[in-house]
N, C-alpha and C positions, 0 to 999 in steps of 0.2 A: 504493500500500500504506500502511495505517496505520503510523505509526512504532512502534506497539506490537504489531503482528501477530507479530513475533518479538522476544523479550526475552533478553538475556544478562545474568544476574545472577551476580556473583562473590562467593563466600563462602569464601575460601581456607581449606583447600586444595581446595575444591570450586568448580565453576561450574555453573550451571543454565541450560540453553537451553530456553526455553518457547515452544511453539507456542500463540499467545495469540489465538485467534479463537473463544472459547467459543460465541458466537452462531451460528457455523457448524460447531460440533463440531470446531473446529480444523482444518478442511479447508485444505489447502495451496494457495495461489494461485501463479501463475507468478512473481509478484513475490517471494513468500516463498522459492521455490526459488532464485531469483537472488540473494537476500540472504544465504542460509544460509552459503555458503563464507566470506564475510568475518567472520561471527561466530565460526565454528569456528576460523578462522585466528587471531582475537583470543585465544581461549582457549588455542590451541596455543602461541602465542608468549609467554604470561604464565608466568614461572617459578613464580609463587605458586600456580598452578592445577595440581593433579595428577590430578584426575578430573573429567570432564565428564558431567553428567547431563541427559538429555533428558526432558521431561515436557510434558503438555498443560495449558493453562489451564482453569480451571473444574472442575466436578465430574462432567461427563458424558462426557468423551472424552480419549483420548491424541491420536490423529490419526484422523479419520474417513476420510481418503483425500485424494486430489487434489481440488481444487475443480472439480467437474464442470460447475458453472454457467458456467465460463469456456470450456469446450471448444468451443462454437460459434464463439468468436473465436480462441482461442490454438491450436486444433488443426483449423482449417478448411481448410488447404491444405498442400501439401508444404513450403512455405516456413515457415509458422507452426509446423507440426509439427516441423520441423527445429530451430527456435529453442527450442521447448518441450522437446524430447528432450535437447538439449544442456544446458539449464538443470537438468533433473532429473538427468541423468547426472552433471554436475559436482557437484551438491549431495550425491548419494549417495556419489560417490567421495571427496569431502572428509571425509565421516564415516568411510568405510572406511579411509582413509589416515591418520587421526589417530593419532599415536603414543601418546598418553595413553589411559588406560582410558576407555571410553565405556559408560555405563550407561543403559538405558531404564527409566524409571519409568512403568508402564503401568496405566491404569485406563479403564474404559468402552470406547468404540469404538476399535478398532485395525484399520482396514480398508484394503485397497488400498495406496495410497502410504504410509499409516501403517505397514503391515506392512513395506514396503520400508525405511522409516527405522528401524524397530525391529530389522530383521535386520542392519543395519550396526553395531548395538551389540555390544559384547563380551559383555555380560550383560544379561538382561532380567528385571526384577522386576515382578510384576503383582499387582493387586488381584483379589479373587474375583469382582468384577463385570465383569472385562475380557472382551471378545469379539473374535475374530480372523476375518479372511476376506479373500480376494483375489477380487473379483467381476469380474475382467477378462473372463472368458468370457461374462458377462451384458451386457457393454458392447461386445463385438465388437472388443476390442483384445488385443494380446499383449505380455506383459512381455519386455523385452530380456534375453537370457541374461546379459550381462556386468553389468547393473545391477539384477538382480532374481532370475532363475531360478537362476543359479549359486549365489548365497549361500543361497537357500532350500533347495536340495539339500544344501549343506554342513551346514546347521543341522538339518534334519529328516529327511534321507535321501530317496532316490529315490521310494520308494513313497508316503510322506506328501506330498512335493512334488507328485507327479502327482495325488493326490486333491485337494489344496488348489486347484490350478490348474484341473483339469478339471471338478470338481463346483461350484466357486465357492460352496461352502457356508460356514456360520459355525460357529466352534468356541468353546466356553467355555474358561474359564481352566484348569480341571483337565485337559481333553482336550488343550489346548495344551501343558501341562506334560508330559503322558505322551508326546507326540511329540517333546519336546525343544525346542519353540518358545520356551518361557520356562524360566528357572532356578528361580524361586520363586513361590509363590502364597500370599497372606495376606489377612486381612480388610482392607477398604479403609481403615478408620480407622487401621491400623497402617502403611500403605504408605510414607508420606512419612518418618516417623521411622525406620523400618527402613532405607529407602534411604539416608538421611543417615548413619546409623551405619555401615552396610555400606560405603559409599563412603569415609567418613572412615578406617575401618580399612584399606582398600585404600591410601589415600593415605599411610598411615604406613609402608608398605613402601618399599624402595629403588626410586626411579623408573627407574633404568637397567635394573634387573632386571625390573620390571613391563613396561616397554616392549619389552625383548628377548623376554620370554615371549609377549607379545601378538603380536609378529611371527612367532615360531616356531610358534605355534598356527595362524595363518593359512597360513604356508608349508607346514605339515604336511598340508594338504588338497590340495596339488599333487603331481603325480608327482615323484619324486626328481630326475629330470633337469631339471625346470623350476624347482626351488627356487633362490633367490638364495644360493648357497653363500658367496660373498664377504661379503655383508652378514651372514649368520648368524655367520660367523667373527668379523667385526668387532664385532658386538654382544656376543658371548661374551667377546672379549678386553677390550672396554671395561668390562664388568662386573668381570672378574677383576683389572683394573688400577686400578679406581676407588677414590677416597677412601671411598665408601660401603661397599665390601667390607671395607676395613680397619676402618671404624667398626663394621660388623656383627659382625666377629670380636671386637673389643674389648668391645663391649656384651655379647656372649654370655659371654665369660670373666668379665666384671665383674658379670654377672647384673643388668643394667639394660636399659632400653628404648633402642634405638638412635635416634640423631638423624641421619636421612639428608638429604643436601643435593642429591642428583641430580648428583654430581660424581665 
């Protein structure tokens, strides 16, 4: 893998994780899937980073999917398929499990594995030139429930997920927004500046509160009996007992902007 196929650029309080293979429309190779968890862990461990943004390099694509040109080698047997599936599963889980907000900045092609990556984001902002699709049915493969289908159903609902997976067709930005696949659509020229401002404002909020709400939103998609009630209570208690809570109240009473420390 080129040392630059994945880039982590820190711009506190933000960090940008760039899929940087514009010559291949940012198609994700096996090596990139394998490298992704370490970069996400780097952003997760840095207290100066409060929001992680995913984007594609170049002007043509967010992520066009997995690098199908590798499939003859990396998905050619049960053994290689197992290695590949473990790598993609670990990469997607590390995104899903990140406690900090994860924002997808999407333009151009967002297909297949690119949709899987985007679905792990908490919020998806996209340009009006974005197009989405999961062509698995045209390749004769099936997405795993735990690392693809489940999250798709959570985001767009059963009927839309069934259509996306069974028809394998392509959706434009406006149609993707109508089904809930993306949060915002805007002119491409405005996407980066909007995303930076949007994420910076999010980073101004209390980190413990943001992390708690991120967890609560994900847990709310589960049946009540399957929710992690102990962690829910612990996160709620941590917020109410935090220095940031006291700072938030003081700032409100003093009519000033709070200075949250994540403590």
